[in-house]
Steps between C-alpha positions, in 0.01 A plus 500: 500500500511291181732622226629330193864553409709363215844368579695306233191380320338344809194659657542545875207557734574643847315315778403599851705361786206308650449308172820297509786684652777319307541766235346831418460407133371191325635425151240432233566305180650712219279603212593354162457745218495243222456125510534289185165474325567226244735214426722701264586743780577209732720340233682831450561529875630142519723560196641815657568324831662198335721727287608689811582176685695368200706821488576472872600133455736578212654792692572270794653238269711770329629633832586147613687434175691829526585435865620145440704610198668773705568257783657249259714775345630613841566141603691435177712812544577402862601149395713637215684731745560207736629286212739778396626525860560125515680500164725787613575316825583182306734687265685655796560171677425199277592238763251620767129431517326825387178412683662534843 
């Protein structure tokens, strides 16, 4: 029994078990509704793709910048707290080494 079914845009054709046996369905290439007909459509598609890739690139750079800025801010605040602790320790006992 040969039936055609549509599943996610790919045409699947059931096969008989004696014809292959690996799978009951063979995928067939998807049908393209519209292919570019002239160079202006191709240029528009390339322009759209390059714009999309540029936006992705700048988003990645922005997230890296934000992440590194946040990391530097946390590191600075940690170092400032440690410096304040060492200064307080030095004021309490000026003759001892505060780093020990």
